[in-house]
C-alpha positions in Angstrom: -127.0 142.1 78.3 -124.6 140.1 80.6 -124.8 139.5 83.8 -121.0 138.5 86.2 -122.5 136.0 87.7 -123.1 134.0 84.1 -121.6 130.8 84.0 -120.1 129.3 80.7 -120.2 130.2 77.3 -121.7 134.2 76.8 -125.0 134.0 74.7 -124.9 135.3 70.9 -126.1 138.5 71.1 -124.0 139.3 73.7 -120.9 137.4 71.5 -121.1 140.0 69.2 -120.7 143.2 71.1 -118.1 141.7 73.7 -116.2 140.6 69.7 -116.6 144.3 68.1 -115.8 146.1 71.8 -112.8 143.4 71.6 -111.6 144.5 68.5 -112.0 148.4 69.2 -110.1 147.7 71.6 -107.2 145.9 70.2 -106.8 148.8 67.5 -106.8 152.0 69.6 -103.9 150.7 71.6 -102.3 149.2 68.3 -101.7 146.1 69.4 -101.4 143.0 66.6 -103.4 139.6 67.0 -100.2 137.7 68.5 -99.4 140.8 70.7 -102.7 140.5 72.5 -101.8 137.0 72.6 -99.1 137.4 74.5 -100.1 139.5 76.9 -104.3 137.7 77.7 -102.2 133.6 77.4 -105.0 133.5 74.4 -104.4 131.7 70.9 -104.1 133.9 68.2 -106.0 131.5 66.0 -109.1 132.0 69.3 -108.8 136.5 69.3 -108.6 135.8 65.0 -112.0 133.5 65.1 -113.4 135.8 67.6 -112.9 139.0 66.0 -113.9 137.6 62.2 -117.2 135.6 63.9 -116.1 132.2 63.3 -116.3 131.4 66.5 -119.9 132.5 67.8 -119.8 130.3 71.6 -116.5 130.7 73.1 -115.8 129.9 76.5 -115.7 132.4 79.5 -112.3 132.2 80.7 -111.1 133.2 77.2 -113.2 136.4 77.2 -112.5 137.1 80.6 -108.8 136.7 79.8 -109.2 139.2 77.2 -110.7 142.1 79.0 -108.1 141.5 81.4 -105.2 142.0 79.0 -107.9 145.3 78.5 -108.2 146.8 81.7 -111.7 145.7 82.9 -113.6 143.1 83.2 -117.2 141.2 82.5 -118.6 142.4 84.9 -118.0 145.6 84.7 -118.4 145.8 81.0 -121.9 144.1 81.8 -122.6 147.6 84.3 -121.7 150.1 81.7 -122.5 148.4 78.7 -119.5 147.4 75.5 -120.6 150.8 73.5 -121.1 153.6 76.6 -119.1 156.0 76.4 -120.6 158.3 79.0 -119.5 159.2 82.5 -120.1 155.3 84.2 -118.9 154.2 81.1 -115.7 150.7 82.0 -112.1 153.0 82.4 -110.3 151.3 80.3 -106.4 150.9 80.9 -104.4 152.4 77.3 -101.0 151.9 77.3 -98.2 154.4 76.8 -96.7 155.5 73.4 -93.6 153.8 74.8 -95.4 150.8 75.7 -96.0 150.1 71.3 -93.8 148.8 69.3 -92.2 151.3 67.0 -93.6 148.8 64.0 -96.8 149.2 64.9 -97.3 152.9 65.3 -99.0 153.7 61.7 -98.2 157.3 62.0 -95.9 159.5 60.2 -94.1 162.9 60.4 -95.8 164.4 57.4 -92.4 166.6 57.2 -90.3 164.4 56.1 -92.7 161.6 53.8 -93.4 162.1 50.6 -95.8 160.9 48.3 -98.8 157.7 49.3 -98.6 157.0 52.3 -100.2 153.5 54.0 -103.9 152.9 54.3 -105.0 153.3 58.2 -107.3 150.1 58.4 -106.5 146.8 59.7 -103.3 144.7 57.4 -105.1 141.1 57.7 -102.8 138.4 56.9 -99.3 139.9 56.6 -97.6 139.6 59.7 -94.4 137.4 58.3 -94.1 138.9 54.9 -94.4 142.8 57.1 -91.7 141.2 59.8 -89.5 139.8 57.2 -89.8 143.0 54.5 -88.7 145.0 58.0 -85.7 143.1 58.6 -84.3 142.9 54.9 -84.5 146.8 54.8 -82.1 146.9 58.0 -79.9 145.3 56.6 -79.9 145.3 52.9 -80.0 148.6 50.6 -82.2 146.8 47.6 -85.2 144.7 48.3 -87.6 143.8 45.8 -91.5 142.5 46.2 -92.5 141.1 43.3 -96.1 139.4 42.8 -99.0 139.3 40.5 -100.7 142.1 40.3 -103.9 142.7 43.6 -101.6 141.1 45.9 -100.8 144.0 48.2 -97.2 144.6 46.9 -98.2 148.8 47.0 -99.6 147.8 50.2 -96.9 145.9 52.1 -94.3 148.2 50.6 -96.0 151.6 52.8 -96.6 149.5 55.8 -93.0 148.3 56.0 -92.0 152.0 55.2 -94.2 153.3 57.7 -92.4 151.0 60.9 -88.7 151.7 59.4 -88.9 155.4 58.7 -88.1 156.2 62.5 -84.5 155.1 61.7 -84.2 157.3 59.0 -82.8 160.8 58.8 -84.0 162.2 56.1 -87.1 160.6 55.9 -89.4 158.3 53.2 -89.5 159.2 49.4 -93.3 156.9 47.9 -92.6 157.6 43.8 -95.4 156.0 41.5 -93.7 155.1 38.2 -96.8 153.7 36.8 -97.3 156.9 34.9 -93.4 156.9 32.9 -93.9 155.1 29.9 -93.1 151.7 29.0 -89.6 150.6 28.0 -91.2 149.0 24.7 -92.8 152.5 23.1 -89.0 153.6 23.6 -86.7 153.3 26.1 -84.5 156.9 26.1 -88.7 158.7 27.4 -89.0 156.0 29.2 -85.5 156.2 31.2 -85.9 160.2 31.4 -89.2 160.1 32.8 -88.4 157.5 35.7 -84.9 159.4 36.5 -86.8 162.5 36.9 -89.4 161.1 38.8 -87.2 159.4 41.5 -84.3 161.9 42.0 -87.2 164.8 41.9 -88.9 162.4 44.9 -85.2 161.7 46.7 -85.1 166.1 46.9 -82.2 167.5 48.4 -78.9 165.2 49.6 -75.7 165.5 48.6 -74.8 162.1 46.5 -71.7 160.8 48.3 -72.4 161.9 51.5 -71.2 159.9 54.4 -73.0 156.7 56.5 -75.3 158.5 58.4 -75.8 162.2 56.8 -78.4 161.4 53.8 -80.2 158.6 55.1 -82.8 157.6 53.7 -85.8 154.9 52.6 -87.4 155.7 48.9 -89.7 153.4 47.7 -90.3 152.5 43.4 -93.3 151.8 43.2 -94.9 149.5 39.9 -91.8 148.8 38.0 -92.8 146.5 36.1 -92.8 148.4 32.8 -89.6 150.2 33.3 -87.8 147.2 34.9 -84.3 147.3 32.7 -84.3 151.1 33.6 -85.1 151.0 37.4 -82.3 148.7 37.3 -79.8 150.4 36.1 -81.2 153.3 37.8 -81.6 152.3 41.6 -77.5 150.6 41.1 -76.4 154.2 40.1 -78.6 155.4 43.2 -76.8 153.2 45.4 -73.7 154.4 44.5 -74.4 158.0 44.7 -76.1 158.1 48.2 -74.4 155.6 50.1 -77.0 155.7 52.9 -80.0 155.4 51.2 -81.8 152.3 51.1 -84.1 151.1 47.7 -87.9 149.0 48.1 -88.8 148.3 44.5 -92.8 146.6 44.0 -92.7 145.1 40.0 -94.2 142.3 39.0 -91.2 141.6 37.0 -87.6 141.2 39.5 -85.0 143.6 38.6 -81.3 142.8 37.1 -79.1 143.8 39.8 -77.5 140.7 41.0 -76.7 142.3 44.7 -81.0 142.8 44.9 -82.7 141.1 47.5 -86.2 139.8 46.0 -89.0 138.7 48.5 -92.2 137.1 46.5 -95.3 138.5 48.1 -97.7 135.7 47.6 -102.0 135.5 47.6 -103.7 134.7 50.5 -104.0 131.4 52.5 -107.4 130.1 51.5 -107.4 126.9 53.7 -107.1 126.3 56.9 -103.6 125.1 58.5 -105.2 123.6 61.4 -108.2 122.7 62.1 -111.0 125.3 62.7 -108.6 128.0 62.0 -109.7 131.2 59.8 -107.4 131.3 56.6 -106.0 134.8 55.9 -108.4 135.4 52.6 -111.4 135.0 54.6 -110.7 136.8 57.6 -109.9 140.0 55.2 -113.4 139.3 53.2 -115.1 139.4 56.9 -113.1 142.5 57.8 -114.1 144.5 54.5 -117.7 143.1 55.0 -117.3 144.3 58.6 -117.1 148.1 57.5 -119.0 148.1 54.8 -121.8 146.2 55.5 -121.5 145.8 59.5 -125.5 143.9 60.3 -124.7 141.6 57.8 -123.7 138.3 59.6 -121.9 135.5 57.6 -120.7 133.2 60.8 -123.0 130.3 59.0 -121.7 131.0 55.5 -117.9 130.5 56.0 -117.5 127.1 54.1 -119.2 129.6 51.3 -117.0 132.7 51.7 -114.1 130.0 51.4 -114.7 129.2 48.1 -115.0 132.4 46.7 -111.7 133.1 48.6 -110.4 130.1 46.6 -111.6 130.8 43.6 -110.3 134.1 43.8 -106.9 132.5 44.1 -106.6 134.4 47.1 -105.3 137.9 46.0 -106.8 140.3 48.2 -107.2 142.7 45.0 -109.7 140.2 44.4 -111.7 140.1 47.6 -112.1 143.2 48.7 -114.4 144.0 45.7 -115.7 140.6 46.1 -116.9 141.9 49.6 -118.1 145.2 47.8 -120.4 143.3 46.3 -122.3 141.6 49.2 -123.3 144.7 49.2 -125.8 144.6 47.0 -125.7 140.7 46.1 -125.5 137.5 48.4 -122.5 135.0 48.5 -124.1 132.4 47.3 -124.8 134.2 44.1 -121.1 135.4 43.7 -119.9 131.2 44.0 -122.4 131.5 41.1 -121.3 133.1 39.2 -119.1 132.2 36.4 -117.1 135.0 35.9 -115.4 136.3 37.9 -114.3 139.7 35.6 -118.1 140.3 34.6 -118.9 140.2 38.6 -116.4 142.6 39.9 -115.5 144.8 36.6 -118.7 146.7 37.6 -116.7 148.3 41.2 -114.7 151.0 40.5 -110.7 149.7 42.6 -109.7 153.6 41.7 -109.3 153.3 45.9 -107.4 149.7 45.9 -105.5 150.0 43.2 -103.9 152.4 40.3 -105.8 150.5 37.7 -110.0 151.2 36.9 -110.7 147.8 37.2 -110.0 144.3 37.7 -110.2 143.2 33.9 -107.0 146.8 33.2 -105.2 144.9 36.0 -104.4 142.0 34.2 -104.5 143.6 31.1 -102.0 145.8 32.3 -99.5 142.7 32.5 -100.8 141.3 29.8 -99.1 143.4 27.4 -95.8 143.3 28.1 -95.3 140.0 26.9 -94.2 139.2 23.9 -96.0 137.3 21.5 -94.8 134.3 22.3 -94.9 134.6 25.3 -98.8 135.2 25.3 -99.2 132.1 22.9 -97.1 130.2 25.9 -99.3 131.5 28.4 -102.9 131.0 26.4 -101.6 127.0 26.0 -101.2 127.2 29.5 -104.7 129.0 30.4 -106.8 126.3 27.4 -105.4 123.3 28.6 -105.6 122.4 32.2 -105.4 124.5 35.8 -101.9 122.5 36.6 -99.2 122.0 34.8 -95.8 121.0 35.3 -92.5 120.9 33.1 -92.9 118.0 31.6 -96.6 118.7 30.1 -96.0 122.0 29.2 -93.8 120.2 26.9 -96.0 118.2 25.5 -95.7 117.4 21.4 -92.2 118.4 21.4 -89.5 115.8 20.9 -87.0 115.3 23.8 -84.2 115.8 19.8 -85.8 118.5 19.5 -83.6 120.9 22.0 -83.6 123.9 20.1 -87.6 124.5 20.5 -87.7 122.7 24.2 -85.3 125.2 25.0 -87.2 128.0 23.6 -90.6 126.8 25.8 -88.4 126.7 28.8 -87.3 129.8 28.8 -90.6 131.0 27.8 -92.2 129.7 31.0 -89.0 130.8 32.6 -90.1 134.2 32.1 -93.5 133.7 32.5 -93.3 133.3 36.3 -90.8 135.7 35.9 -94.1 138.2 35.1 -96.0 137.0 37.9 -98.5 135.3 34.9 -98.2 132.4 36.2 -98.1 130.8 40.3 -94.8 128.5 41.0 -94.8 125.6 43.4 -91.3 124.8 44.1 -90.5 121.0 44.6 -88.8 118.0 43.0 -91.5 118.7 40.1 -92.1 121.9 39.7 -95.4 122.7 39.3 -97.6 126.0 37.2 -100.8 127.2 37.2 -102.2 130.3 35.9 -104.2 132.7 38.1 -108.2 132.7 37.3 -108.3 136.2 36.5 -105.7 135.6 33.8 -107.9 132.3 32.8 -110.6 134.2 32.1 -109.3 137.2 30.3 -107.6 135.9 27.6 -110.7 133.2 26.6 -113.0 136.6 27.0 -114.0 138.4 23.9 -112.7 142.3 25.1 -109.1 139.8 25.8 -106.5 139.0 23.0 -107.5 137.4 20.8 -107.2 133.9 21.2 -106.2 131.0 18.9 -108.1 127.7 18.5 -106.6 125.3 21.1 -105.7 122.3 18.0 -103.4 125.3 17.4 -101.7 125.7 21.1 -101.0 122.0 21.5 -99.0 121.5 18.3 -95.9 121.8 18.0 -94.7 125.8 17.0 
C-alpha cells in the first residue's frame, strides 16, 4: 500500500492500482483526456501513457495533480485503498451535470432516437474527427463520412449524433442501409428499398416545415452499394425537409455537389513525438485491458506497435486482434503471415455488420467492375506503394486513351476506399494489407498471373 510520505516515483504495484483508479474516475465524470489535462495541468501525453500502461514509473507530482483534479490526494487514497468502497472510502468530488460538456454526456433520449445507438465504451483516437464532424453538421446539412471498411465510420457518426441530439427537436433517426439490395442487382428495387427505409425512419413531420419545426438529424449508414440512390434521395429530402440535417456513411462519396465530405483515416500507428502512445496502440491496449485485465503488455509495446502497423491502423482489425490475445500471445500474432486467417475465426457481429473480416473486404471488392478489380490486383501484386507514374508503367505517353482509362480507374479505386492515398507534390497509392491478402487468397477472386497484370491491356 502507498504511504503519504513516499517520495519520488510510485512503486510498480501501486502505479497499476492508481492508474486504474484515475481512468475509472475520468470515465465516471465524463471527461476526455484533454479535459482532465486542462483541469490538472498534466499533459495529455502523460495521462494517455498512464492509462495505457506505457508509463510504469510516473513522477509523484503528476499523480498528485491528477488526484487533486478529482478532489482527493495520495495520502487519502493510501488510507482507504484505490478500490475501497465502504464507509471509510475516499469521498470524491463528482461534478454536477452542468459541468459536463454537452458533447460528452454519452446518453440519449430514447423518445427522440430511432435506430441503433452508439456503443458506451471509450471512444479512442477520434477526438479531432469528432470535433470536426460535430462542427460540420451544425453548419452543413449534408456530411458524408468515407473510408475503408472497419475504419470506424459508423462509430464516428453515432458518437457525433449522440453529441448533437439536444440540438434537434425532432431527434435522431439512424437508418441501416446494408440490407437494401445493391444497385447493380436492379436500380428500381434499390430505390424502392432505400426510400422506404429512410421515410419510415424519418417518421412524422410534414415536408416543407419551417426552419425550426421538424428539425431532425438523419444518419444513413452504409450507402456504398446504393450511392446513386442515396445521392438523389438526400437531395430530394433536403428540399422536402428544410430543417433536417443528414450524415451518410459510405465507402464511396456521394454525387451531391453541396455535400461536405470527411475521410475517416486509420488510427495513427507511429508516435507523433518521443514517448507518446499512438492511437492504434492505445486502442489495442484498452481492449486487451477490458478483455484480459490481468495481462500486462507494458514491456511489449514495440510488438504491439508492429502488430497495429501490420493491420494498417484499422480499428476493426485491431479490436479483433485484441480479442485473439486472450488465447495467443502478441509475438505469435506478429509472426503469423496471414492477418485474415489469424482473425477470421472471430465473430465480428458485435463490431461490424459483416460476420468476418474477409466478408468486410469481399463486400467492397464485389462492388467493383471487372476492370477496377484488374487494376486493384495489379497494385496489390506489384509493390506496396506506387506513384501515378508507377501505375502507368508499360503504357507509352502517346497512348493517351489507354493512359486516361487507367487514370480514371485509379480514381475510382480511391473513391471506393480500397486504395489509400497520400496527397502531396506526388500522390502515392497503397492497397490495404487485408485487401492484398484477400486478392491472393484461394477463397478470394481468381488472380491473373503477375505477367498478365503488368503487361499493357
